[in-house]
C-alpha positions as CSV (number, residue, x, y, z in Angstrom):
1,X,-17.9,4.3,-17.3
2,X,-20.6,6.3,-15.7
3,X,-22.9,8.2,-18.0
4,X,-21.9,11.7,-18.5
5,X,-18.2,11.1,-18.0
6,X,-16.2,13.3,-20.6
7,X,-14.5,11.3,-23.4
8,X,-11.1,13.1,-22.8
9,X,-11.2,11.8,-19.2
10,X,-11.0,8.2,-20.4
11,X,-8.3,9.1,-22.8
12,X,-6.2,10.8,-20.1
13,X,-6.7,7.8,-17.8
14,X,-5.6,5.5,-20.6
15,X,-2.4,7.5,-21.2
16,X,-1.6,7.6,-17.5
17,X,-2.1,3.8,-17.2
18,X,0.3,3.3,-20.1
19,X,2.9,5.3,-18.4
20,X,2.5,3.4,-15.2
């Protein structure tokens, strides 16, 4: 992950990947 990326962004990405 790039420095400065919000933690919640990764969490949302993980949840979206799980749904897919």
